[in-house]
N, C-alpha and C positions, 0 to 999 in steps of 0.2 A: 418876910418870907419871899415876897416877889423879888426883892433886891438880891436875896441869896440865889434864887433861881437864875436871875439874869447873870450874876457873877459866875455861876456854875456853867451856864450855857455859853458865856462870852458872847462874841458876835457870831452871826450866822456864818457857817462854813460854806465857802463857795465851791461848787462842783464844776470842774472844767472838763473839756474833751480830753481824750488821751493824748499825752505827749509822746511823740515817736521815740522809740528806742530800737536801735539796730545792732545785731551782733557783730562784733569785730572778729572776722574769720581767723585771724592769727592768734589773738590772745584768748579766744574761746577754747583753744586746744590745750590750755594749761590752767591750773588752779591758781588764780591771782589772789594774793593775800594783802598786798598793798602796792601803791604806785606813787611816783613823784616825778615831776618834770625838772630837769636840770637847767642851768643857765644857757646851755647851747640849743635846747629845744628837744632833746631826746626824752623819752619816757623810760624810767627805770622801774622794773617790775620785780617785786618780791613774790616768788612762787614756791611751791613745794619742792621744786627741783633747783633752787638757788636763785641768784640774781641774774636778770637778763635785761639787755638794752633793746629798746623798741623804736623803730623809725617809721612805722606805718606800713611797712612791707614785710619785714622779717624781724625776728628776735635774734640777738647775738649773746651767747653765754658770757658771763663775766670773765671766765678763764681765758677767752680769746682776746681780751682787751687789757689784761694786766701786763705790768712791766715784767721783763725776764726774771725768772726765779721766784715769782710770787705765785701762791696757790690760792684759788678761789674757795670761799667757804661752801661746803656741800650741805645738802639736805634742806630742811624747812627753813625758809626765811620769813619772818613775821612782820617786819617793819622796815621802812626806808624813808629818810627825810633828807632835805637839802638845806644847808645853811646859807647865810648871806655871802659867803666866800665861794660858793659853788661846790663845796665838798659834800659828799654823800655819806650818811651815817647808816650803816646796815646792821640790823638786829635779827638774829635767828637762833637756830638750835645750838650752834657752836659758839655763840657769844656776840660781841660787839666789834664792828670794824669801821674804819674810816677810809674812804676811797676818794682820791683826787681824779675825777673822770678825764681831765685834760692830759694827764700824764700816765694814767694806769697804775699809780702808786697806791698800794693797799697796806694798811696798818691795822694790826689787831690791838684792841684796847683791853687790857687785862682788868677784869672786874673782881673785886673782893667777894669771897663766897663764905659759906658756912660749912662746917665739917659734914653735916648731914646733906649738904647740897653741893658736892664738889665741882660739878660742871653745869652751872646754871645757864639756861638759854634765855635770850632776850625776847620778851613778849610785846613790849610797848615802848615807843620813842615819841617824845614831844619836844619840839623846839620852842623855848620860851623867848620870844623876841623882845620882851621887856628887859630881860637880864642877859640875853645872849648866852644862855646856858641850856644844856641838853638834859632833860629828865629821862631816866632809864628805868624801866620796870623789868625785872628779870627774876629768875629763880622762883621760889615759892614765897612771894611777898616781899622781895628785896627792891628797894628804891634808892637811887642816888642821883645826884646832879653832877654834871661835868662842865668845866669851863671849856668852851670850844677852842680857844687858843692854846690851852694847856690841858688836854684831857687826861689829867692824872686823878685816879679815883681816891677818895678818902681812905684813911687807914682802916676805918670800920664803917660799914654801910649801915644806915638805920634800918630797922626791921619793924615797921609799924603794924604789920598784919601777916597772916599766914595764908593769903589767897593770891592767886595770880592777877597782877594788874593788867588792865585791858585798855584804859584810856586816861588822858589827863585833860584838865581844863584850868584856865587861870582863876585864881582865888585872890581875895584881898591881901594886901601887904606882901606882894610878890610871892605868895604861896600858890599852891595848886590844889585842885580837887582831883582825887584819884578814885576811879571806878574800877571795881574788880570784876572778875569773870562771872561771879554769881550775883552781881548787881549791888554790892555794898559800896557806899560812897563815904570817903574819908577826906577830911581837910588837913593838909600838911602845910607847915610853914616853909620859909625859903630854904631852910636847911634839911627839909624832909622829915621833920619831927611831927608826930601826930598831934593835931589840935582837938579834933572831935570826930565822931562818927554819927551820921544822920540816921535817925529812925525811919525806916522805909516801909511803905506798903508792899504788897506782892507785885511790884513792878520794877523794871530796870529803869533807873533814873539818871539823867545827866544834868549837872548844875548849869544855871544860866548866870554867867558872870555879870557883875555890876548891878544886881537887883537887891533892893532892900524893901521888905524882908526878902530873904533868899528864896529864889524860885528854882524849880526843877521841871524838866519835861521828860515824859516817857514817850514811847512811840505813838501813844494813843491820847495823851492828856497832858495838861500843865498843872503843876502844884505850887503851893506857896507855904513857907514855914511860918508857924505861929511864933512871934518873938517871945511870948511868955512861956509857952510850954514846949516849944521845939517840935511840935507835931506838924505833920503835913496835911494840908487841906486842898482838895481838888478845886481848881478855879476855872478850868476850861477843858472841854472834851470834844474831840473831832472824830473819834472812832469808838465803837463799843468796846468795853473791857473784855479781853479774851479769857477763856477759862484757863486757870492756872497762872495767871499773870502774864505780863509782857516779857519777851525775850530781849537779850542785848541787841543793840543796834548802834551803828556808827554813822551819825549824821554829818552833813556838810556844814562847816562852821563859817561864820562871817569873820571879818577882821577883828572883832571884839571877842571872838570865841563863842558866840551864841549859835545854837543849832538853827539852821534855816531850811534845810531840805533833807529828806530821807525817804526810803522806800520800806513799806511794811504792809502786809496783808493785801497785796495786789493794788496798793495805792501809792502814789507819789504825793507826800505831804510837804507843803511849803508854808513856812511861817514868815510873815512880814512884820518885823519889829518896828514899833513907832517910838515916840518919846517915852521917857521913864513914866511908869504908871499906867500907860495905855495898854489895852488888851491887844495882843498881836492878831493880825488878820491871817486866817488860815484858808488855804485852797487845797483841794484834793483832785487828783487826776488819776484815772484808771491806768493801771499798768498790766499789760497782757502777756509779756514775754515769759513770765514764770507762773502762768495761771494754774498749771498742774501741781505746783509746789508752793502753796500760799504761805507756808511756815518758814521758807528759806530766808535766811538773813542776808541782806545785801549792804555793801558799803558804797558810799558816794564819794567821787573825786571830781574836781573841776580843774582843767588844765589852763595854762595862760591864755589860750584863745577862747575861753569861756565854753569849751566843750565839756559836757558832763559824761563821766564814766561810772559804771556801776558793775559790781562783781560780788560773787559770794566766796568767802574764804574757805568754804567747805566743799565746793564742787566746781566743775568746769563751767565756763560761760562768762563772757565779758561783753558788755553792751555800751554803746555810746549814743549820745543824743540828749534826750531828757530836758532840754531847755526850750521854752516856748518861743519859737521863731515865728516868722510871718505866715508859715504854712501849717494849717491844722486840718487833719482829716475829719470829715463829718460822719459820725457813726450812724449806722442803720439798725433799727430795731430787729432783733432776732436774726441778724446776719452774722454768721461766724466768719465768713470770708467775704471781703468787699467785692461787689459786682463790678463789671466793666461798664463804665458810664459813657453814654453816647450823646446826651443832650441835657442842657441846663438853662433854666430861665426863671425869672421872678414873676409871679402872678399879680394881677391888679390888687388882690386883697393882701399882698405882702408875703404870701407863702412862697417858699422856694420849691420849684418843681425839678426833679431829677429823673431822667429816663436812662434805663440800663438794660442789659440783656437779661437781667433777673426781674424786671418789672419797672413800674413807675413809682416814685416815692415823693413825699412832700415833707417840708419842715415848717413848723408853725411860725407865723409872723412874729418878729421881735425876739426870737430865740436863736441867736447866731450859733450857739453851742448845742442846740437841742437835737434830739434824735430825729432821723428821717423815718417816716412811717409809710407803709405801702398804700398805694391808691388803687382801687379796683376799677378796671376799665371794661366797658361793655360795648357791643356793637349789635344793634338790632335785638337787644334783649339778652344776648349771650355774652359770657366772659370772652374777652378778646386779648390775645397776647401781642399787642402792638409794640413796635419798637420806634419810638419817636426820635428820629435821627436828627432833625433840625426843628426848632420851635421858634415861633414868632408871636409876640403879643402885639396885635394890631392897634392902630390908633383908636379903634372903637372898643378895645378891651377884649377882643376875641383871641383865642389861642389857636393859631394855625400850626400844623405840623407836617413834616415830610416823613412818611413811613419808609424805613430802609428797604422793606420788601414789597411795598405797595405804593399807592399814589399819595396825593395830598389830602388833608382833611382838617376837621375842627374838633376840639375837645371841649366839652362842657366841664369846666373845672370844679363845679359844685356836685355834679352827678356822676362824672366819669364816663359820660356817653360819648362815643366816637361817631362822627359823621364824615364819611369820605366823599370827596368832590367828584364830579363827573368830568370826563375828558374823552376826546375823540378816539384816542388810542390808549393802550395800557401803559401807564407811567410808572417810573421808579424815581421817587422824589429824592433830591439831594440837599437842597438849600432853599431858604426863603429870605426875601428882603422886601421891605416896604419903603418906598421913596417918600420924600417930604410932600409930594403931591398926592399921596394916598394910594398910588398904584402898587399892587402886590405882584412881585416877580418870583418865579420859581425856577430853579435849576434842576434838570433831570438828567438821566443817562442818555437821553435822545435830543437834548437841546434846551432852548430857553422858552419858558411859557409865561403867560400873563393870565391873572385871575380876572374873569369877567363877573362883576358883582351881580348883575341882573340875572344872568343865567346860572350863577353859582357853579361855574365850570371853568376849566383851564383850557386855554387856547394857545397853540404854539405860535410864537412870535414870528411874523413874516412867513406864515405857513404857505402862502401862495407862491413863494419863490423857492423852487425846488433846490437850487444851488446856493441857498443862503449859507454862509460859512459855518454858522453855529448848528445847523441841522446835523444830527448824528454825533455831535460831540457831547461829552459829559461835562455839564456845567456844575462845578463843585462849590463855588462860593461867589457871592455877589456883594459888592461894596459900592456905595454912592459917595461921590466927593461933593465938595461945596458948590460946584457948578452944575450939579445934577447928572454928571456923567456916571454911567454904570460901568464898573470894572469887574470883569468876569474871569474867574480862574477856571481853566478847563484842561482837559488832557491834550489839547491841541495848541496850547500857549495862552497868552493873555490877550483879552479883547477889551477895547474901550467903546462903549455904545452910548450914543446921544439919543435918548428917547424922543426928544423934540424933533430932530432932523432925520433920525434913522441912520446917521453916519456910523459906520463900524470900522475900527482900526485894529489891526492885528500886530502883536509883538511875539516873535518866536524865532526859532532856529532857521526857518526858511526865508526870512525877510532879507532882501538885498540891501535895503537901506540900513546903514550902521546904527542909527539912533533908534531903530525898532528891532534890532537883533538881540536875542536872548540866548544864554547857553543851554536852555532846556525848554521843552514844551510841556513837561509834566508838572503843572502848577496845581497845588493842593488848596491853597487859601490865599486871600488877598485882603489888604486893608488900605483904604484910601487915606492919604495924608494931605495937608494943606499945600497950596501952590503947585498943584498938578503932579504931586509925587504919590507913588504907591509903594507898598511893601508886599512882596510876594514870598510865600512859603512853597518850596518845591519838594519833590520826593527825594532827589539825590543831589541837589546843588545848593542846599542851604537856603539862606535868606538873601533875597535880591531887593535892592533899592533902585527903583526905576522912575525916571522923569518922563512925562508925556512928550516932551519936546527933545530932550537930550539923550534919552534912552537909558541904558544901564549905567548907574552911578557907582554902585558898590556891590560886593558879593561876600557875605560872611558864611563861612563853613567851619568845619572842625579845625582847620588850620588857624582860624582866627579866634578859637575858643568855644565854639558851639559844641555841645556834647554829641550831636548827631547832625547828619546832613539832611534828615527828613523833618520838615516843619509841618506839624499837624494843625496848629491854630495860631492866630495873631490877635492880640488885644491891645489897642493903644490906651494910654491913660491921659488924664487932662493935662499933665505936665510935658507931654510930647515923648514920653518914654514908651517902650514897647515890651509887652509880655509875649514871649515866644514859647509855645508849647511844642516840644519835640518828642521823638520816640525814645529819648534817653534822658529826659529831664526838662525842667522849666527854666527859662532864661529871662532875666531882667536886663534890658538893653536900653541905654540912653544914647541916642545918636549924636546929640550935641557935644557930648564929652567922650564918647567911645567907651563909657563904663559898661561892663558886661559882667553879670553875676549869674552863676549857675546854681540851681537848687536841685538836689537829687534825693536819694534814699536817706542820707544822713540828716536832711533838713525837713523830713516829714512826709515825703512822697513814698508811700508803701511800695509802689512800683513806679519807676520813673517814666514808663511808657505812657504818653498821653494820646488821646484819641482825637480824630478830626471832628469838627463841629462842637465838641464838648468844651466850650468856653463861654463865659458870660461875665460882664462887668455891670455891677449894680450902680445906682445913682450916687451912693456914698463913696464910690471908688473901690469897694471890695470886689475882688475878682474870684471867680470860681472856675476850676478846671477839673475835667473828668478824664479818667484814664483806666488802664487795666486794673489799677489798685484802688478804684473807688472815686469819690469826689472830694475835692480839697478846697478849703477856703483860704484865700491869700489876702492878708491885710497889707494892701499896697501902700498905705500911708507910712512914711518914714522908713521905707525899705533902704533907701540909699543913705540915710543919715546915720549918725552914731560914729564914735571913734573906735576903730578896731586896731588891735595890735598887728604891726606889720609882720608877715611871715618871714621865716629865716630859711635859707638854703643850707642843706646838710650834705656834706660829702661823706657818705657812710662807708664806702669801701673803694679800694683802688684795684684795678685789674690790669694785667699785662700778659701778652703772649698767649692768650687763650686759656690761661689758668684761672681757677676759681678766684673771685674777687676777695681780697684780704680786708677785713674790717679796719677802719681807721678810728683813732681817737678824735675827740671833738675838735681840739685846737692843736693837734699835732702839726708841725711844720709841713707845708705842702711844697715839696721840691718839684723840679721840672719833671713832667711826664715824658719819659724817654722811650722812643720807638726805634728798634733796631731792625736790620734786614731779616732777622730770624723771627720777628714778631708779626703775626697776622693782624693783631688788633691790640688796642690798649684804651683805657678810659676809666670812668668812675661810676659808682652807683650813687644816685642822687635821691634826696627826699626833702620834704618840707615839714616844718614843725607844726603845721596845721593838719590834724588827723581826721578831719570830717569825712573826706572822701578821697583817699589817696589814689584810687583808680582814675579819678577825673583830674588829677593834677597834670599840669603841662610844664615841660621843661624846654628852655630855649638855649641855643648856643651859637656863638659866632666865632669864627677862626680868623684871626688877624695876623698876617705875616709881619714880623717885627722889622724886616728890612725896608719895606716900602710903605707899610702902614695902610695898605689898601683894604677897605672894608669888604668882607665877603657876605654872601647872603645869609640872613638870619634863618636858622633851621629850628624847627620845633618838633617835639615828639611827646607822646603820652607815656612811653616806656621810661622807667627811671634808670635804665641802664644806658649810659652814654658811652658809645664806643667809637673810636676813630680808626679809620682804615684807609689805606691807599694814599697817604699824604706824601707829597714830594719832600725830599730832604731839605731841612732848614729849621729855623726857629720861628715859633708861633706864640701868640697870646690867645688863649682860649677864654672867651667871656661866656659865663654860664649864669642863668637865672631861672627862676621858677614862677609859676602862677597858680593860685588856688582856683577851685571851681567858681568862687565868688568874684574872680577877676582881680584879686590883689596880688601884686608882683613883689618878689623879693629884690633886694639890691643885687646888682651884678657882682659876680665874683670872677676875678681875673687870675688865670693860671698859666704857667709856662709849659710849653710843649716843645720838645726837641726831637726832631726826626733825624736820626743818624744816617750818614751816607753809607751805602754798602761799601765793603772793603775795596771792591773793584773800581769805585769812583774816586778814591783818594788819589792825590797827585803821585805819591810814591808808587801806589799800585799801578797807576797808568803808565809811569815810566818803566816799571818792571815788566808790565805787559808788553810795552813797545819793544824793550830789549829782548824779551822772549820771542816776540814775533820776528824780530830781525834775525835772532839766532836760529829760529826754526826755518826762516827763509834761506839762510846760508846753508844750513844742514840739508834742506831739501834740494838746494842747487848742487851740493856736493853729491848727494845720492843720485841725482839725475845724471850728473857727469859720470859717476861710476857705472850707472846702468848703461849709458851710451857706450862707454868703453867696453863693458862686458859684451854688449850686443855686437860691437865692431869685431871684438876678438872671436866671438862665436861665428860670425859670418866669415871671417878669415879662415878659421879652422874648418868650417864646413866646405869652403871653396877648396882649401888644400886637400881635404880628404877626398872630395869628389875628383879633384885633378889627379892626385897621386894614385888613388886606388881604382876608382870607377873609370876615370878617364883613360888610364893605361889599358885596362881590360877592354873598354869599348873600342880603343884604337886597334887592338889585336883582333877583336871581332870584325872590325871593318876590313882589316887586311885579309883575313881568312875568307871573308865573303867575296873580296875581289879575286882571290886565288881560285875560288870555285867557278868563276866565269871563264877561266882559261881551260883549254882542252886537256883532259887528264884521263887516266885510266879509271876504271871503276873502283879499284882498291884505294887509289889516291883520293878519289872523291869521298869515299866513306871515311877515310882517315881525317881528311880536312873537315868534313861535316861533324865528326865526333869532337875534334878540337874546338870547332866553333860552338858546339853545345856546351862543352866544359867552360869555355871562356864566358859565355852568356850566363851560365849558372853562377859562376864566380862573381860576375858583375851584379847579378840580382842579389846575391848574399851581401856583397859590400854595400849595395844601396840600402838594404834593410838595416845593416849596422849603422849607417849614417842616420837613417830615420829614427832608429831606436835611441841613438845618442842625443837627439834633440827633443825626444818625447817627454813632456813634463810629467805625464802620469807614471813614468818609469824611474822617477828620482828617489828610489828606495833601495835598500840593501836586498830586499826580496826580489825585486826585478832584476838586479845584477846577478843574483844567484841563479834565477831561472834562465837567464841568457847564457851564463857559463855552462849550465847543465846541457842546454840544447847544443852548444858548440862542442862540448866533450863527447856527447853521444854521437854526433855526426862524424867527428874526427876519429874516435876510437874504433868505430866499425870498420874503417878502411885498413886498420892494422891489427885488429883483434887485441887491442890494449885494454887492460883492466883499469879504468879511470874512476877516480873518486874525488869528490869536492867536499871539503869540511870547513865550516865557519864556526869559530869559537866565541861565545859570550857576546854576540852581536845580534840584536833582534831584527827580524825581517822588516819591521816598520821604521828602522833607522833611516832618516832622510839623508840623501847624498846629493851633493851638487852635481850638475851635469858634467862638469869637467872631471871631477874625481871618478864618477861612475864610468865615463867613457875611457879615461886613461887606464884605469884598472882592467877594464875589459880588453882593451887593445894590447896591453902588455901580456896579459894571460893568453890571449889568442895567438900572439906572435911566438910566445914560448911554446905553446902546444904545437904550433905548426913546425917549429924547429925540431921538436922531438919526433914528430911523424916523418920528417924529411931526412933528418941527420942521425937518428938513433935506431937503426934497423934491429938491434938486438934487444931493445927495450920491450918489457912485457907489462910493466905497471906505470901508471901516470897518476901523480897525486897533486891536488891543489888545496892549499890551506890558507884561509883568510882569518886573521885574528888581530886582537888589540893587545899590545904589550906596553903597558904604561901609557906614555904619550905618543906612541907610535902605532900606526896601522901597517901590518906586514902581510904581504902576499907572497907565498912560496910555491914554486912549480918544480917538482922533483920527478925524475924518471930513473929507472934502474939499469938503463943500457949504457954502453960505452960509446961516447960520442966525441966528435971533435968540435971545437968552438965554431959556431956559425959565422958565416962571412958578415962583416960589418955593413956590407952593401947589398945584402941579399934582399930579393923580393921587392924590387922597385922602391928601395929606400926603407924597407921594413926590417932591417937586420938588428943586430945588437945595438948599433948606434941609435937607431930609431927608438928602441926601448929606453935607452939612457936619456934621450931627449925628453921623452914623456915623463920620466921620473923627475927631471929637472923642472918641468912645468908645474909639477905638484910640490916642489920644494923638498924632494926626497932623494934617495940614493938607490941605485940598482947594481946588484952584484950577480955574476954568473961564473960558474966553474964547477969542477968536480966536487962531489959531496964526500965527506969522510966515510960514510957508510957505503959509498959506491954510487955510481950513476952521476947524473948531472943535475945541478940545482941553480935555478934563477930566483933571486930574492929581491923584492921591491919593498922598501921601507919609506913611508911618508908620514909627516906629522899628523897627529889626530887632533885637529882644531876645528872650531866652529866655522871658520871661513871655508873649509872643505865640505862641510855639511850643508844640506839644502836649507 
């Protein structure tokens, strides 16, 4: 009986702390039903909306990756597997498909069906690596096998059952175990024929390959078959049997097909199989991400980088993590939300003491995975909410603390009684340190203090010296080196104090000596290292390595791989490595090799922001760190060991010209990236096949000109969008590589980049431009010459007009003025004065005509019309003539050249003057200006009987002068009797652009 109970109980089930799971923000937005990693590093996701490719940053629907003309299967996809050749097999509502992800070629595999099931969907796929065949479960209980090299379905599919298949497992003789949706288990031979059906209890069972007698596991227990009766007997149980039996579950299988991990009832179950006949070791870890839905079924998947994924095929939500790394959170009893931790230490009795904003907690000695329980604190008999900011276990076993809002004190770790120390002034403690000589030093917001044991009080160091450099500074951390020197981290820089001599040396931004100058004075923490070296954590300048004699040796920041430039804590280990707590994650750094590994949310830090002072290293090397997300235990042993798969760099998309990036196939040929003068930018979208923390991935690139091969500066960025801008024309080699948060780098990938020259920089374009410039120069020279000639002609014409018209009149005026000086009668004087008045008026009119002829604002037909109207009105009044001016089909805004405008006016003026002088019988005078085809015609007609005017009349202004003006315009002038009577003068000039303004 005792033996039976032992067999039933198996070995004791180990309860471990929660293993961290974090939601994947992208995949949690879809319902994931299956996933697989291809040979290139992408994850392929079967969802309720089809197949999608995932690179850690975004999903790409299959339709965008297929070859032209191919259509992606729509609707529910249930299964996806990858064979040894890298081909993907997709099963879903519309059937079975084969995809070559490197080319985008998609082929539909026609499956035989039954009349009552004309369009069977595929529910399950399993790749049997023993036979290189694919098992397909589809329709209502249809099962067949396909040769992966020649996927031709048999003529008739075996039909062993009438239930939907859900999973396969290897069975003896190359057969399989088939489990259906309702939990029935069937054994099939290599051809898919039914061998037997196992009699089951009310639980969903999965066969364990290679066991004799045959064993099965449910989500809660392990069973074994009785060889004589075939009945199942329970041999091991790790969870109580639920009411109504267990539901279906999809565990993670090992290489032999045995279930090793799964999630059920808010627990992560892990089975460690030993030799044949041995009872497997079982461990259970709480899972809290689906605490509100304990009955939800989850599937486990492990990618090539040993990252675990879990998802429910019924609802949205996809999580990653799940593997026990070096970082484990310490649970606190009755705490739903982890508190922000400010201090950690180990008590002399072995208990772990943790101080937080929610109180003080202790963990029992010898229970590294045990719960933290609250500890009650009192002061003078009353409960006291102390915040133990920094804690120190002295050489005498006392626990000193620095209260963040008060002074220093001691804690009785057995009773929880707080005793605060006396001081001359009100203190705010920040840090504690006890040297090897036993002296206890305290850093405060107002300087450095020493604890006087006899007075049980704190005294400010060098208090008598008012100008002591440390007075008034905030001393944040103290570290003693091997020579007894105290290194002080302050808000005024780094100080080195020798307690024996009192010598104080400063390192900071204000130091004139180069070997004591630092890039910042805002130092948060310090850790002394051998040989006079120290490590500094700063608020905004990362991690500094300083030598006491040589000064700053190195500076690590986000550009070198740190997740943050703010360093909260420093913990050295015995091997010379350094644990660096930052505001964005925990860093393991080995200075001797440059190895740098970053731990974040995906590695167990519920919140990657770590707090100052909250760090402690135990004697066994275990490290503890506190932050906003609670307290974490770090198993520092073997952190740098182990063989990990090298990450791969993925070129997920190519972008050009500011357009959206186009997805790329995994191994599609990468031609040169061409940038033209019309493109503002071009580049690639990058990714790594390590999906732990894509936001912390780093990408590096280096541009190498191919002509001279000169290396350029290596650039790095956290964005996975690599864009090139502002490159000079030429050919380049672009070297690209990536780095995971753990510090593992990918191989460099070299790509060609061609920056095309703008068209204006090509030789032919330059020659054409030079020819154009020469032509433009010649044209401008000709235009300049023509303008000079026009100006010369205009000056000559103005001079002639002034000489011929105004000059003659002014001469007459001068002569008459001289006559007035001679003695004459009064009548003669009046006559001469009247003639003088007429001549001066005529000269003024002629001067206005000259000015009007050169006025640029009068170069329109409207201005000519107004001038002719004025002259007609003034002339017609002297003879009582009925004068009219008519302009046909010509707008007032029509521009006229100065020459055309002046000559038209002068011809009309001369003709009007002739009518007034030589046609005394005329009663009507008509002027008509019109366009007749390509000719501009000006006609002046009167109804009187006149004789032809003298050719030399009016100082050269007779008929000959009008003809000369017509010739200047390239036209003709005719004058003579009109058929209807009277006299007509007609001017006809060509209507061309050269005569227009």
